[in-house]
C-alpha positions as CSV (number, residue, x, y, z in Angstrom):
1,M,46.3,-155.0,-57.3
2,K,43.9,-155.5,-60.3
3,I,40.2,-154.9,-59.7
4,I,37.6,-156.2,-62.2
5,A,33.8,-155.8,-62.5
6,Y,31.8,-158.7,-63.8
7,A,28.3,-159.7,-64.5
8,D,26.8,-161.6,-61.6
9,G,23.2,-162.5,-62.6
10,N,21.4,-159.3,-63.1
11,A,23.9,-157.4,-61.0
12,T,27.6,-156.3,-61.3
13,A,30.1,-157.6,-58.8
14,L,33.7,-156.7,-58.1
15,G,36.7,-159.0,-58.0
16,V,40.4,-158.9,-57.4
17,V,42.7,-160.8,-59.8
18,T,44.9,-163.3,-58.0
19,S,46.7,-164.9,-60.9
20,P,46.8,-164.6,-64.7
21,T,43.7,-166.8,-64.9
22,H,41.7,-166.5,-61.7
23,F,40.2,-164.0,-59.3
24,V,38.4,-163.8,-56.0
25,A,35.1,-162.0,-55.4
26,V,35.3,-158.8,-53.2
27,A,32.1,-159.9,-51.5
28,E,33.9,-163.0,-50.2
29,I,37.0,-161.4,-48.8
30,A,35.7,-158.0,-47.8
31,P,31.9,-158.2,-47.3
32,E,31.9,-155.0,-45.3
33,L,33.1,-153.0,-48.3
34,P,30.7,-151.4,-50.8
35,S,29.8,-153.3,-54.0
36,S,30.8,-150.3,-56.2
37,L,34.4,-149.4,-56.9
38,I,33.6,-145.7,-56.8
39,A,32.1,-146.2,-53.4
40,I,35.2,-148.0,-52.3
41,L,37.4,-145.2,-53.5
42,E,35.2,-142.7,-51.7
43,S,35.4,-144.7,-48.4
44,E,38.1,-143.9,-45.9
45,H,41.1,-146.0,-46.8
46,G,38.8,-148.1,-49.0
47,L,41.5,-149.2,-51.5
48,A,44.0,-150.0,-48.8
49,R,41.4,-152.1,-46.9
50,L,40.6,-154.0,-50.1
51,R,44.4,-154.6,-50.7
52,D,44.8,-155.9,-47.1
53,A,41.8,-158.2,-47.5
54,A,43.1,-159.6,-50.8
55,A,46.6,-160.2,-49.6
56,G,47.3,-163.9,-49.9
57,A,43.9,-164.8,-51.3
58,V,43.7,-167.7,-53.7
59,G,41.0,-167.1,-56.3
60,Q,38.8,-170.0,-57.3
61,R,36.9,-168.4,-60.1
62,A,38.4,-168.3,-63.7
63,L,38.5,-165.0,-65.5
64,D,37.3,-166.6,-68.7
65,S,34.2,-167.9,-66.9
66,V,32.7,-164.5,-66.4
67,R,31.7,-161.5,-68.6
68,L,33.6,-158.4,-67.6
69,K,31.9,-155.1,-67.2
70,P,33.0,-151.5,-67.0
71,F,34.4,-151.2,-63.5
72,L,33.2,-147.6,-63.1
73,E,29.5,-147.8,-62.6
74,R,28.4,-144.1,-62.6
75,P,31.5,-141.9,-62.9
76,N,30.9,-138.2,-62.3
77,A,33.1,-137.3,-65.3
78,M,34.9,-139.1,-68.1
79,W,37.5,-136.7,-69.6
80,A,39.6,-137.3,-72.7
81,L,42.5,-135.6,-74.5
82,A,42.9,-134.8,-78.2
83,L,46.1,-134.2,-80.0
84,N,48.3,-135.2,-77.0
85,F,50.9,-137.4,-78.9
86,K,53.6,-135.8,-81.0
87,S,53.2,-138.6,-83.6
88,H,49.4,-138.0,-83.9
89,L,50.0,-134.2,-84.4
90,A,52.6,-135.0,-87.1
91,E,50.3,-137.3,-89.1
92,T,47.4,-134.8,-89.1
93,G,49.3,-131.6,-89.5
94,L,47.0,-130.0,-86.9
95,Q,48.2,-127.7,-84.2
96,T,47.5,-127.6,-80.5
97,N,48.7,-125.6,-77.4
98,G,51.4,-127.7,-75.7
99,D,50.9,-125.8,-72.5
100,Y,47.2,-126.6,-72.1
101,P,45.6,-130.0,-72.6
102,H,43.0,-130.2,-75.3
103,L,40.1,-131.7,-73.3
104,F,36.6,-133.0,-74.0
105,L,34.0,-135.2,-72.3
106,R,32.6,-138.6,-73.0
107,T,29.5,-140.3,-71.6
108,P,29.4,-143.6,-69.7
109,A,27.0,-144.9,-72.4
110,S,29.8,-144.5,-75.0
111,Y,32.0,-147.1,-73.2
112,V,31.7,-150.9,-72.8
113,G,33.9,-153.3,-70.8
114,A,36.6,-155.7,-71.9
115,G,35.3,-158.5,-74.1
116,E,32.0,-156.7,-74.7
117,A,31.1,-155.6,-78.3
118,V,32.1,-152.2,-79.6
119,V,29.3,-151.0,-82.0
120,A,30.2,-149.7,-85.4
121,P,27.8,-147.3,-87.0
122,P,26.2,-148.4,-90.3
123,E,28.2,-147.2,-93.3
124,A,25.1,-145.2,-94.3
125,V,25.6,-143.1,-91.2
126,A,29.5,-143.0,-91.0
127,R,32.4,-145.0,-92.5
128,A,35.4,-143.5,-90.6
129,F,35.1,-145.4,-87.3
130,D,38.6,-145.4,-85.7
131,Y,40.4,-147.1,-82.8
132,E,42.4,-144.9,-80.5
133,G,44.6,-146.9,-78.0
134,E,45.1,-144.8,-74.9
135,L,46.1,-144.9,-71.2
136,G,43.2,-144.4,-68.8
137,V,43.8,-142.7,-65.5
138,V,41.3,-143.2,-62.6
139,I,41.1,-140.7,-59.8
140,G,41.0,-142.1,-56.3
141,K,41.5,-139.0,-54.1
142,P,39.4,-135.9,-54.6
143,G,41.0,-132.5,-55.0
144,R,41.0,-128.9,-56.3
145,Y,43.9,-126.7,-57.2
146,I,46.3,-129.7,-57.1
147,P,50.0,-128.8,-57.5
148,E,51.6,-130.8,-60.4
149,Q,54.2,-132.3,-58.0
150,R,51.4,-133.8,-55.9
151,A,49.0,-134.8,-58.7
152,L,49.9,-138.5,-58.9
153,E,48.9,-138.8,-55.2
154,H,45.3,-138.5,-56.5
155,V,45.5,-141.4,-58.9
156,A,43.9,-144.7,-57.8
157,G,45.2,-146.6,-60.8
158,Y,45.3,-147.1,-64.6
159,T,43.5,-149.0,-67.3
160,C,43.5,-149.4,-71.1
161,V,41.2,-147.4,-73.2
162,N,39.9,-147.6,-76.8
163,E,38.7,-144.2,-77.6
164,G,36.5,-145.2,-80.5
165,S,35.8,-142.2,-82.7
166,V,33.4,-141.5,-85.5
167,R,35.4,-139.0,-87.6
168,E,32.6,-137.6,-89.8
169,Y,30.6,-136.5,-86.8
170,Q,33.7,-134.9,-85.2
171,V,33.9,-132.3,-88.0
172,H,30.2,-131.4,-88.2
173,N,31.0,-128.4,-85.9
174,R,33.7,-126.9,-83.7
175,Q,33.1,-129.4,-80.9
176,F,33.9,-133.1,-81.0
177,G,30.6,-133.9,-79.3
178,L,28.7,-136.7,-80.8
179,G,31.6,-138.0,-82.9
180,K,33.3,-139.0,-79.6
181,N,30.1,-140.3,-77.9
182,F,28.4,-142.8,-80.2
183,E,26.6,-145.5,-78.3
184,A,29.1,-148.3,-77.2
185,S,31.8,-146.9,-79.5
186,G,34.7,-147.2,-77.1
187,S,35.8,-149.4,-74.2
188,Y,38.0,-149.5,-71.2
189,G,39.5,-152.3,-69.0
190,P,40.1,-155.2,-68.5
191,W,40.7,-153.9,-65.0
192,L,41.9,-151.1,-62.8
193,M,45.6,-151.7,-61.9
194,T,46.5,-149.7,-58.8
195,A,49.1,-147.0,-59.2
196,D,51.6,-148.7,-56.9
197,E,51.7,-151.7,-59.2
198,F,51.7,-149.9,-62.5
199,G,54.5,-147.4,-61.6
200,D,55.5,-144.4,-63.7
201,P,53.2,-144.1,-66.8
202,A,56.0,-142.5,-68.9
203,T,58.0,-145.8,-68.8
204,H,55.3,-147.8,-70.5
205,T,54.2,-148.3,-74.1
206,V,50.8,-148.5,-75.7
207,Q,49.9,-150.4,-78.8
208,T,46.7,-151.1,-80.8
209,R,46.1,-154.2,-82.9
210,L,43.3,-154.6,-85.4
211,N,42.7,-158.3,-86.4
212,G,46.2,-159.0,-85.0
213,V,48.0,-156.3,-87.0
214,V,49.7,-153.6,-84.9
215,R,48.4,-150.3,-86.1
216,Q,49.6,-148.0,-83.3
217,R,52.6,-148.2,-81.0
218,A,54.3,-145.5,-78.9
219,R,56.0,-144.9,-75.6
220,L,53.8,-142.9,-73.2
221,D,56.6,-140.3,-72.8
222,D,55.6,-139.2,-76.3
223,M,52.7,-137.3,-74.7
224,L,52.8,-133.5,-74.8
225,C,51.0,-133.3,-71.5
226,G,51.7,-136.0,-68.9
227,V,49.4,-137.4,-66.3
228,A,50.4,-135.0,-63.5
229,R,50.1,-131.9,-65.7
230,V,46.6,-132.9,-66.9
231,I,45.4,-133.6,-63.4
232,S,46.7,-130.3,-62.1
233,Y,45.2,-128.4,-65.0
234,L,41.8,-130.0,-64.7
235,S,41.7,-129.3,-61.0
236,Q,42.0,-125.5,-61.6
237,G,38.4,-125.4,-62.8
238,Y,36.9,-128.7,-61.6
239,N,36.9,-130.6,-58.3
240,L,38.2,-134.0,-59.2
241,R,36.2,-136.8,-57.8
242,P,36.9,-140.5,-57.1
243,G,36.1,-142.6,-60.1
244,D,36.7,-139.8,-62.7
245,L,38.4,-141.3,-65.8
246,I,40.9,-139.4,-67.9
247,A,41.8,-140.9,-71.3
248,M,45.3,-139.5,-72.2
249,G,45.2,-139.3,-75.9
250,T,46.3,-141.6,-78.8
251,P,49.5,-141.9,-80.9
252,G,49.7,-141.8,-84.6
253,A,49.4,-144.7,-87.0
254,L,52.4,-147.0,-87.7
255,K,53.6,-146.9,-91.3
256,P,52.3,-149.9,-93.3
257,Q,54.5,-152.8,-94.3
258,P,54.9,-153.5,-98.0
259,D,52.5,-156.4,-97.9
260,D,49.9,-154.5,-95.9
261,V,47.3,-153.9,-98.6
262,A,44.7,-152.5,-96.3
263,G,47.0,-150.1,-94.6
264,R,48.5,-148.8,-97.9
265,D,45.2,-148.2,-99.7
266,L,44.2,-144.7,-98.9
267,S,41.1,-145.0,-101.0
268,R,39.6,-147.1,-98.2
269,Q,39.9,-144.1,-95.8
270,Y,36.9,-141.8,-95.2
271,G,38.1,-139.4,-92.5
272,L,39.3,-135.8,-92.9
273,F,42.9,-137.0,-93.1
274,K,44.4,-139.7,-95.2
275,V,46.9,-141.5,-93.0
276,P,49.0,-144.4,-94.3
277,G,48.6,-147.4,-91.9
278,L,45.2,-146.4,-90.6
279,V,42.4,-148.9,-91.1
280,H,38.9,-148.1,-90.0
281,M,37.1,-150.6,-87.7
282,R,34.3,-152.7,-89.2
283,A,31.8,-155.2,-88.0
284,G,33.6,-158.6,-87.6
285,D,36.9,-157.1,-86.5
286,V,38.6,-157.6,-83.2
287,V,40.5,-154.6,-81.7
288,E,43.0,-154.9,-78.9
289,V,44.7,-152.2,-76.9
290,E,47.8,-153.3,-74.9
291,I,49.8,-151.4,-72.4
292,D,52.9,-153.3,-71.3
293,G,52.8,-154.2,-67.6
294,L,49.0,-153.4,-67.4
295,G,47.1,-155.7,-69.7
296,I,45.2,-156.2,-72.9
297,L,41.8,-154.7,-73.6
298,R,40.1,-156.8,-76.3
299,N,36.8,-156.2,-78.0
300,P,34.9,-157.6,-80.9
301,V,33.3,-155.1,-83.3
302,V,29.6,-155.5,-84.3
303,G,27.2,-153.6,-86.5
304,D,24.6,-151.3,-85.1
305,E,21.4,-153.5,-84.9
306,A,19.4,-150.5,-83.7
307,H,19.6,-148.8,-87.2
308,P,16.4,-149.2,-89.3
309,G,18.5,-150.7,-92.1
310,A,20.2,-153.3,-90.0
311,Q,19.9,-156.9,-91.1
312,R,17.8,-159.0,-88.7
């Protein structure tokens, strides 16, 4: 089952995707359920009730007729992992502890939904604005001190994440902080795919395209710490709650092809590390994160109009 959130006048509504092109509104098939996905996850058997209500439904509304929104309205926590792919470690030369996930937090304001604009900072503020294609894990069942062998039972489903990062601000101090939390710098979506439909995360592949050029591609079994281990580790210190989002880290850049001028020109890179194949996001770009069997998260990139120097 794929669950979307979309703009419905001044409100946000939920829908269930019924075909590659159409969906049905949750309010139509299950009016007794809450209008918030987190509230549905918190309800007793809420996800199962929605699945039963959607069984056999024929959606009359086209996906391309609505504006998708982030499907987690007010999550309690949005965790993310750094340096969790072997290929990313290799390209940076950095080290991490393979036994303990390298975790940090993001704010809801730093994420937008599928199709919504990701905001690039003005070059006067920062120039190294990078995509990071990732698997997103959404918690459906609360828990503390969760054994690793039972951890996947706490997953409601999965989504695609673009962990947009402003590299200059990541290195201002020892914490990633603001560099991972610029306003509308990342995205997730286009939907939550339930765990039963997605299957084993390790059997899937994530790739990122910038303006149609594949810049990242890796199997998810390249992660140092898998989904179950991360959930178990987090639960040692934190009571996981329905709607918590965990972004599982990003792979390294693909080596550029001979005709890839942008990917081969390291003088166009402004981050701490010069990585062949990496191209920073700029206003006017389109970035896509695809996970096979899950979907494609697509976002245009725009300039920050709030900056005093922005053209109006």
